[in-house]
Every structure is written in structure tokens, then in C-alpha cells.
C-alpha positions in Angstrom: 23.9 18.5 9.1 22.0 15.5 10.5 22.1 12.3 8.3 18.7 11.2 6.6 18.5 8.4 9.4 19.1 10.8 12.1 16.4 13.1 10.8 13.9 10.2 10.3 14.6 9.5 14.1 13.9 12.9 14.9 10.8 12.9 13.2 9.9 9.6 14.9 10.1 11.0 18.3 8.1 14.0 17.2 5.5 11.4 15.9 5.3 10.0 19.2 5.0 13.3 20.9 2.4 14.9 18.5 0.6 11.9 17.8 0.2 10.2 21.3 -3.3 11.0 21.6 -4.4 9.7 18.2 -2.4 6.4 19.1 -4.1 6.1 22.3 -7.4 6.9 21.0 -7.4 4.3 18.1 -5.8 1.6 20.0 -3.3 1.2 17.0 0.5 1.6 17.3 1.4 0.1 20.5 3.5 -2.8 18.9 0.4 -4.2 17.1 -1.3 -4.4 20.3 -4.3 -2.5 21.6 -3.2 0.2 23.8 -4.7 0.7 27.3 -7.7 2.6 27.5 -7.0 6.1 29.1 -8.6 6.9 32.5 -8.5 9.6 35.1 -6.7 7.1 37.7 -3.8 6.3 35.0 -3.2 10.0 34.4 -3.7 11.6 37.9 -2.8 8.5 40.3 -6.5 9.3 41.6 -9.6 7.1 41.4 -11.9 8.4 38.5 -15.1 9.7 40.0 -18.3 7.8 39.0 -21.3 9.1 37.2 -19.8 12.4 36.4 -21.7 14.3 33.7 -20.0 14.9 30.6 -19.2 18.3 29.6 -20.4 19.6 26.4 -17.7 19.1 23.7 -16.0 22.3 22.6 -14.0 22.8 19.6 -10.2 22.9 20.1 -8.8 26.2 19.6 -5.4 26.5 17.5 -2.7 29.2 17.4 -4.2 32.5 16.2 -3.1 32.8 12.5 -2.1 36.5 13.5 0.4 35.2 16.1 4.3 35.3 15.5 5.6 32.0 15.0 9.3 31.2 15.3 11.1 29.7 12.1 12.0 26.8 14.2 8.3 26.1 15.2 7.3 26.3 11.6 10.0 23.8 10.7 9.4 21.3 13.3 5.5 21.0 12.7 6.1 21.3 8.9 8.5 18.2 9.0 5.6 16.3 10.9 2.9 17.3 8.7 5.0 16.5 5.7 5.6 12.8 7.0 2.0 12.6 8.4 0.3 14.0 5.2 2.6 12.5 2.3 0.5 9.1 2.1 -2.9 11.2 1.6 -1.3 13.9 -0.9 -0.1 10.9 -2.7 -3.3 9.2 -3.0 -5.2 12.3 -4.3 -2.5 12.9 -6.9 -2.6 9.5 -8.0 -6.6 9.8 -8.4 -6.3 13.0 -10.2 -3.8 11.4 -12.8 -5.2 8.3 -13.1 -8.9 8.9 -13.4 -8.2 11.7 -16.2 -9.2 9.3 -18.9 -12.5 9.7 -20.9 -13.0 5.6 -20.5 -11.4 2.4 -19.2 -7.7 2.1 -20.9 -4.2 1.5 -20.5 -1.9 4.3 -19.8 1.1 4.0 -22.1 -0.3 0.9 -23.1 0.7 -0.5 -20.0 -1.2 0.5 -16.8 -5.0 0.3 -16.3 -6.7 3.7 -15.8 -10.3 4.4 -15.6 -12.8 7.4 -15.1 -14.0 8.1 -11.2 -16.0 5.4 -10.1 -14.8 2.5 -12.5 -12.0 0.0 -13.0 -10.1 -1.2 -15.8 -8.7 -4.8 -16.0 -5.4 -6.2 -17.6 -5.7 -9.3 -19.2 -2.2 -10.7 -18.5 0.6 -9.7 -15.8 1.3 -6.2 -15.6 4.2 -5.3 -17.9 7.9 -5.1 -16.6 8.0 -1.7 -18.2 5.5 0.1 -15.7 6.8 2.7 -13.2 3.6 4.1 -11.9 3.7 2.0 -8.8 6.6 0.1 -7.1 6.5 -3.6 -6.2 3.8 -4.8 -8.4 3.5 -8.7 -9.0 3.3 -11.1 -11.9 1.3 -13.6 -9.8 -2.1 -12.1 -10.5 -4.0 -10.1 -13.2 -4.6 -6.6 -11.9 -7.3 -4.1 -12.4 -7.2 -0.5 -11.0 -9.4 2.3 -10.6 -10.3 5.1 -8.1 -13.7 6.5 -6.6 -15.1 10.0 -5.6 -17.5 8.6 -3.3 -19.2 11.7 -2.1 -20.4 12.1 -5.8 -21.6 8.7 -6.2 -21.4 5.2 -4.5 -19.5 2.4 -6.6 -20.8 -1.0 -7.3 -18.0 -3.7 -7.4 -19.1 -6.4 -9.3 -17.9 -10.1 -8.4 -18.4 -12.8 -10.9 -18.2 -16.6 -10.1 -14.4 -17.4 -9.9 -14.8 -21.1 -9.2 -11.9 -22.5 -7.4 -9.7 -19.5 -8.7 -8.2 -17.3 -5.6 -9.2 -13.7 -5.9 -9.4 -10.5 -3.7 -10.8 -7.1 -4.3 -9.1 -4.5 -2.5 -10.5 -1.1 -1.6 -8.4 1.6 0.2 -9.3 5.0 1.7 -7.4 8.1 1.4 -4.9 7.0 4.0 -4.4 3.5 2.3 -6.5 1.7 5.1 -8.4 -1.3 3.4 -12.2 -1.0 4.5 -13.6 -3.8 2.2 -13.5 -7.4 2.9 -14.3 -9.1 -0.5 -12.4 -12.1 -1.8 -12.0 -16.1 -1.8 -10.7 -16.3 1.7 -14.0 -14.3 3.1 -16.3 -16.8 1.1 -17.6 -13.9 -0.7 -20.5 -15.0 -3.0 -20.9 -13.8 -6.8 -22.8 -10.7 -6.8 -23.0 -6.8 -6.3 -21.2 -5.0 -3.7 -21.6 -1.4 -2.8 -18.8 1.1 -1.8 -20.2 4.2 -0.1 -18.6 7.2 1.3 -18.5 8.1 5.0 -21.9 10.4 4.5 -24.2 8.1 2.5 -27.3 7.3 4.3 -29.7 6.4 1.5 -31.4 2.9 1.1 -29.5 0.1 0.0 -30.9 -1.2 -3.4 -32.6 -4.4 -4.0 -29.9 -6.8 -5.3 -27.1 -5.5 -3.6 -25.0 -8.2 -1.6 -23.4 -6.1 1.0 -22.1 -2.4 1.7 -18.8 -1.3 2.6 -18.2 2.2 4.0 -15.1 4.0 3.2 -13.9 6.5 5.8 -13.1 9.0 3.2 -14.6 10.1 -0.2 -11.6 9.0 -1.9 -11.3 5.2 -2.4 -8.8 3.3 -4.6 -9.7 0.0 -6.0 -7.6 -2.9 -7.1 -9.1 -6.3 -8.0 -6.4 -9.2 -8.1 -7.3 -12.5 -9.7 -4.5 -15.2 -9.4 -3.1 -16.8 -12.8 -0.8 -19.8 -13.4 2.1 -18.8 -15.7 0.9 -21.2 -18.4 -0.8 -20.5 -21.8 -3.8 -22.4 -20.9 -4.6 -20.6 -17.9 -4.0 -17.3 -19.8 -6.9 -18.2 -22.0 -8.9 -20.1 -19.3 -9.0 -16.8 -17.1 -10.4 -14.2 -19.8 -13.9 -15.0 -19.5 -14.2 -14.4 -15.8 -12.0 -11.1 -16.2 -14.5 -9.7 -18.7 -16.9 -9.6 -15.7 -14.6 -8.0 -13.4 -16.1 -4.5 -13.3 -16.8 -1.2 -11.0 -19.3 1.5 -12.0 -21.3 4.1 -10.4 -24.6 3.0 -8.7 -26.6 5.1 -11.2 -25.5 2.4 -13.9 -26.6 -0.6 -11.7 -29.6 -2.8 -13.0 -28.9 -6.0 -11.3 -27.4 -7.7 -14.2 -24.0 -8.9 -14.5 -22.1 -6.6 -17.1 -19.2 -7.7 -19.2 -16.3 -5.8 -21.0 -13.8 -7.1 -23.5 -10.9 -5.7 -21.9 -8.8 -6.9 -24.8 -10.4 -4.3 -26.7 -9.8 -1.2 -24.9 -8.0 2.0 -25.9 -4.6 3.3 -25.0 -3.6 6.6 -23.5 -0.3 8.3 -23.6 2.0 8.0 -20.7 3.3 11.0 -18.7 6.7 12.4 -20.5 9.9 12.2 -18.7 9.7 8.9 -16.8 12.9 7.9 -15.3 14.1 4.6 -13.7 12.1 5.1 -10.7 8.6 5.6 -9.6 6.7 8.6 -11.0 7.1 11.4 -8.4 3.4 11.5 -7.1 4.2 14.0 -4.3 6.0 17.3 -5.2 7.5 19.0 -2.2 7.3 22.4 -3.8 3.6 22.4 -3.8 2.9 20.0 -0.9 1.7 22.6 1.5 -0.6 24.0 -1.1 -2.2 20.8 -1.6 -2.6 19.7 2.0 -5.6 22.0 2.8 -7.8 20.0 0.5 -6.8 16.8 1.9 -7.5 17.9 5.4 -10.9 19.3 4.3 -11.8 16.0 2.4 -10.4 13.3 5.0 -12.0 13.5 8.3 -9.8 13.0 11.5 -9.8 9.5 12.9 -10.7 9.4 16.8 -7.8 11.3 18.5 -6.6 13.2 15.5 -8.6 16.2 16.2 -5.5 17.9 17.8 -3.6 17.0 15.2 -5.9 18.7 12.6 -6.0 21.7 14.6 -2.1 22.1 15.0 -1.8 21.7 11.3 -4.6 23.9 10.2 -3.2 26.5 12.4 0.2 26.4 10.6 -1.6 26.6 7.2 -3.6 29.5 8.2 -0.7 31.5 9.3 1.2 30.6 6.1 -1.9 32.0 4.1 -1.3 35.4 5.9 2.4 35.4 6.1 4.6 35.0 2.8 7.6 34.3 5.1 5.9 31.3 6.9 4.7 30.1 3.7 8.2 29.9 2.4 9.6 28.4 5.5 7.1 25.5 4.8 7.8 25.3 1.2 11.6 25.0 2.0 10.8 22.4 4.8 8.9 20.2 2.6 11.9 20.3 0.2 14.3 19.3 2.9 11.9 16.8 4.4 11.6 15.1 0.9 15.5 14.6 0.9 16.0 13.9 4.3 12.9 11.8 5.8 11.4 9.9 2.5 14.4 8.3 1.0 15.3 6.0 3.9 11.9 4.7 4.0 12.7 2.7 0.8 14.9 0.4 3.0 12.7 -2.7 3.8 14.2 -2.7 7.5 12.1 0.5 8.0 8.9 -1.0 6.7 8.1 -3.3 9.5 9.6 -5.5 12.3 11.7 -8.3 11.7 10.4 -11.4 10.5 13.4 -13.6 11.3 16.5 -14.5 9.2 17.0 -11.1 8.1 13.8 -10.4 6.7 11.0 -7.8 7.7 7.3 -7.6 7.5 4.7 -5.2 8.4 2.1 -6.3 10.9 -0.7 -3.8 10.0 -0.6 -3.3 6.4 -3.9 -1.9 5.2 -4.9 -1.2 8.9 -2.4 1.4 10.0 -4.4 3.6 12.3 -2.1 5.9 14.0 1.2 4.4 12.7 2.0 7.0 10.5 5.6 6.2 10.0 4.9 2.6 8.6 1.9 4.0 6.6 4.5 6.6 5.0 7.1 4.0 4.7 4.9 1.5 2.7 3.6 4.5 0.6 6.8 5.0 -0.6 8.4 1.7 -1.1 5.2 -0.5 -2.0 2.0 1.5 -2.0 -1.2 -0.1 -1.7 -0.8 -3.4 0.2 -3.8 -5.7 0.9 -4.9 -6.0 4.5 -2.4 -8.2 6.6 -4.9 -11.1 6.9 -5.4 -11.1 3.1 -1.8 -10.7 2.0 1.6 -10.9 4.3 4.4 -9.2 2.8 7.9 -10.1 3.7 10.9 -8.5 2.1 14.8 -7.9 2.5 17.6 -6.2 1.1 20.2 -8.3 2.6 21.7 -11.8 2.8 22.1 -13.9 6.0 25.4 -12.0 7.0 23.8 -8.7 6.6 25.5 -7.5 3.3 23.3 -5.7 0.7 22.2 -7.9 -1.9 24.1 -7.5 -5.4 23.9 -9.3 -8.7 27.3 -9.8 -8.8 26.9 -12.5 -6.2 24.7 -15.4 -6.8 22.4 -16.3 -3.8 20.2 -19.3 -2.4 16.8 -19.4 -0.7 16.0 -22.8 0.5 12.4 -23.9 1.8 13.1 -27.1 3.6 10.5 -30.0 2.7 7.2 -29.2 3.9 8.1 -25.8 4.9 6.8 -23.6 1.8 5.1 -20.6 2.9 2.1 -21.9 4.9 -0.9 -20.3 2.7 -4.4 -20.8 1.7 -3.9 -19.1 -1.3 -0.6 -18.8 -3.0 3.0 -17.6 -2.5 5.7 -16.4 -4.3 9.4 -14.9 -4.3 9.8 -11.7 -6.5 13.3 -10.0 -7.2 13.2 -6.0 -7.7 15.7 -3.8 -8.6 17.2 -0.9 -6.4 14.2 1.2 -7.5 11.7 -1.6 -6.7 10.8 -2.4 -10.3 11.2 -5.6 -12.4 14.7 -6.4 -13.8 14.5 -6.9 -17.6 16.1 -10.1 -18.5 16.2 -12.7 -21.3 14.0 -15.1 -19.3 11.4 -12.5 -18.8 11.1 -13.9 -15.3 10.4 -11.7 -12.4 8.8 -14.0 -9.8 8.7 -17.7 -8.8 6.1 -19.6 -6.6 2.7 -21.0 -6.8 2.2 -20.1 -10.3 5.1 -22.2 -11.8 4.6 -25.8 -12.8 8.1 -26.6 -13.5 10.2 -25.9 -10.2 12.7 -28.6 -9.5 12.7 -29.8 -5.9 15.9 -31.4 -4.1 16.2 -35.0 -3.6 15.3 -34.5 0.2 11.8 -32.8 -1.0 13.2 -29.2 -0.2 13.1 -26.3 -2.7 16.1 -24.1 -3.6 15.4 -20.8 -5.4 18.5 -18.9 -7.0 19.0 -15.2 -7.5 21.8 -13.3 -9.2 23.0 -11.8 -12.6 24.6 -15.1 -13.7 22.9 -18.4 -14.4 23.5 -21.0 -11.7 23.6 -23.7 -14.2 21.4 -25.2 -17.0 19.9 -27.6 -14.6 18.9 -24.9 -11.9 17.6 -22.3 -14.3 13.9 -23.1 -13.8 14.5 -22.2 -10.3 16.3 -18.9 -11.1 15.6 -15.1 -10.8 17.9 -13.3 -12.8 19.2 -10.1 -11.0 20.7 -6.9 -12.3 24.5 -6.5 -11.5 23.5 -3.8 -9.0 21.7 -3.9 -5.6 18.4 -5.5 -5.6 15.8 -6.9 -3.0 13.6 -10.0 -2.6 10.3 -10.2 -1.7 7.9 -13.0 -0.5 4.0 -12.6 -0.9 1.7 -15.1 0.9 -2.0 -14.5 -0.4 -4.4 -15.9 2.2 -1.6 -16.5 5.0 -2.2 -19.2 7.4 -1.9 -18.3 11.2 1.9 -19.2 11.5 2.6 -16.5 8.8 0.6 -14.1 10.4 1.9 -14.6 13.9 5.4 -14.7 12.4 5.9 -18.3 14.0 6.8 -19.4 10.5 10.3 -18.1 9.5 11.4 -17.2 6.2 14.3 -19.1 4.9 17.9 -17.4 5.0 19.4 -15.8 1.8 22.7 -17.4 1.4 25.8 -16.5 -0.9 26.7 -19.4 -3.1 30.4 -20.2 -3.9 
């Protein structure tokens, strides 16, 4: 049997074959550069005729649902569909679960949940105990919510944050970001409207801007920076109470407030393990995919992909044998294709010194493989110009990081991550969650006011299960005595971070 990575490579090739039309049409996916525009001259070697009348567009015809399909064909297209649709099924299942509360509150006393069209805010860093989403951070105070924009547009309320860094994310069902709201955009306090693809009403007076989602599903996540001090925890509360989202029907032009410290707790799902909650269940994936296809319009160039998958699903609805083959294909794909994507080296190109970083997070287009990889390892990343994510599983020698070893990460003097916002280094266990430790410390960076620099002005941070010494503990990230990973965040990155001319430092073994 093929190894998981070999299976992943086969699927990558299948993506290139089946998704080529979408890649060219969207101009995304050609090594992060616009793809060349297709032309008759390119495809045939002949000059394209001038002023040729356009033929009326005809719907693409797919395979007749009564046609016989080989098992091998069903498996091949099924594997592609599983990797292609994994992110969107994930998004829909999260919305169903996280919006199934009667009012904003904390699931399990930890994670903000809210009815559709609203957000719920935390009042401190997210708990290290949460298992709802991998790779959360402890640099910002989070909010979270989902919208059903074909039912109602949503007002995203922006208070006056002063000099405090903030960014409001809004993603569609594909996890592409569609709103530009934050300090780095110069967004002014006010009310901003999130609308669905079919909304064509008049914008109400008092709305400062409108952002259109390509899909009716929208995920919302305000992030507000907070120093790791008792003083800033107190100072931030008043502005947090004005971070809200609500249906347009509730808009009256007045700034609303909620005391987020006085919200209810709701039960958490049972059977939660060490890893993330399983949002995509392969046994029912192809039962859920038709709804996703119906609610998520194809991007330009994806029409053929939709016809291809619809044809397969139509056949499965008529033939129990095809349906069972699809189910088994999903189960096999979930074991063979998805787990390798947890490796950071498969989440983006090299960023230097053994680190990796996506170049299109929040704007994936037809880059289905990276979209799925990030959905598995670190779902809901900000757009790449808002936050640059840089991560590694290995040291400078290419060996897996392990808490039994102590490592150092040294930023030379004047070479901290170049940002207009803030930066941090976070340590995650093998499941991409925080490692419980006596210091209750999971990240280090701008938020910390007691970091010790070296005599030459450089900054050395340490990671490992054992203390690097009392005099260095302010700069230490405690690790489990098992494999772990490191993760640099650069909020409002400067151009040298975006274009990768700034290189993250090596992760070096100590002693």
C-alpha cells in the first residue's frame, strides 16, 4: 500500500490535472504569481481571430447518472473531492455546532459561541484547555461567531481602540478573508456591514462600509492585542465590551455594549481527546457535500469541477454500490491524505533556516492543497498582509523538535521580526495545542515586558522541558517531553516579512 505521503503526492497531481482550469481562471496558484492569461494563440499556436462574436454560454454537461462508473474512477474523483471539499465541510460543521446556543456564551466555559449573526468575546487570553481549534494564540483577546448571510447581513461594530492593535477577520466558507478591518487599514470607529453574495439592498445611513462575502456562510473573529500584565487586562475591558456583531435588523446607529464578563456557560461536547474536535467525519462527508455545493457558488473556472463532483454524487444517489465506494474512499482518504498535512513543511514554502510559511493564507483561490493543509493544522488564519505565520517542527539540523532537548532561538540585535503591530513565538505540543506547564506560559513576544536581552543587544529565547537556568527563565517556553513545534506570528508584517527577505533565526540545540 502507498505511504500517506505518496498518497498525498498522487492527490496533488490529481489536483493539478482536475483543477488546472480553475487555477488559470483565478490567476492564483502559480507559485503565488498571477498565471498567464489563456489565449487561443497559447493553446493552438495560431493567432487568435479578432472580433470573434462570443457564443452563448451553455451549461456544462456532466456524466449521465445512469452511466456505469468503474470503482477506480469513483475512487479517483472521490479522493479529489474529499481533499477539495474538506475545508468547506469543516466550515459548515463548525457553524452548526458553534451557533447552536440561545445567546452569546462560553462553550465549556472556554470558547466563545454565539447564535448566527453574532459574536461572543473573551475577556482574557484563550484558555490552554480549549480543543475547539488548533494553534490559537495568547497574544490577543479573541471573539468568535458565524453568520448566515442569506438570512441577514451582519453589522460589525468597531469601537475606538486608540493606539491598541486590533484586526477583525471575516472569512467565507472556503476560509478566504473578505473584509479589511483593522488598525493597519486605518479603519475608523463605526459600523461595517457584512453581506452575502446576493444582497442588493440599499446601504442604511450610518454604515461606514460594506464587505461582500462570496458565500452565505461567514466566520467572524475579532482579535484585540493585550499586554501580559494585570494593568492592561484591566484597561482593555471597556473597549472589549463594545466589540460586537449583530443582525442588520438590530442596527440603530448607536454603539451597543455588552459586559462580556457576565455571559453564560454552555456544556462542551463529550468525549474530547488530546487533539482537536473532529469537525469532518468521513463516514458522512459525501452526505454533507451536496449542501455545500448548493450553498457555495463556484469560483470563476471551477464550473467544471462542480459538474464533475455533482455527476458523481448524482450517480451515488442512484447506485448503492457507488455510494458505498465513495464512503470507503472518504474513510481511506481521511487516514491517508489528511494527517500528513499536520506537518508544517506541507503548509507553505520554505521561509529560511528550516521554517515554513504560507504566502496566500486567507486568499487561497484555487490552491486547494494549502487551503486544506491550513484547515487541518491551523484553521482561520488572517490574510497574509494582516498576519504572517512562520512555523517549524525541526531544529537547524532537520531533526524533530523534542522537549528532552533544550533549544535556543536568537534574534540578532535590531533583527526582531519587522512588524507594525506585534510579534510572538508560541510553542505547541504534537496536537498543535498549548503545553500545560507550571509557568502557565505558552508564548513570548511583544506582550512580555520582562524579556532579558544579551549584552550585544540580541534576544535569545529558549524552548525545552527543562529550565535553561533561573537567570534565563523569563525567556523560556516550557515544552512537553515529547515532540513539539514552534510558531512565529507577525501581525501587520512589514514588506521584508511578506516577501521573505527577512529570515527567521535558526532553532539550535543547546549543549
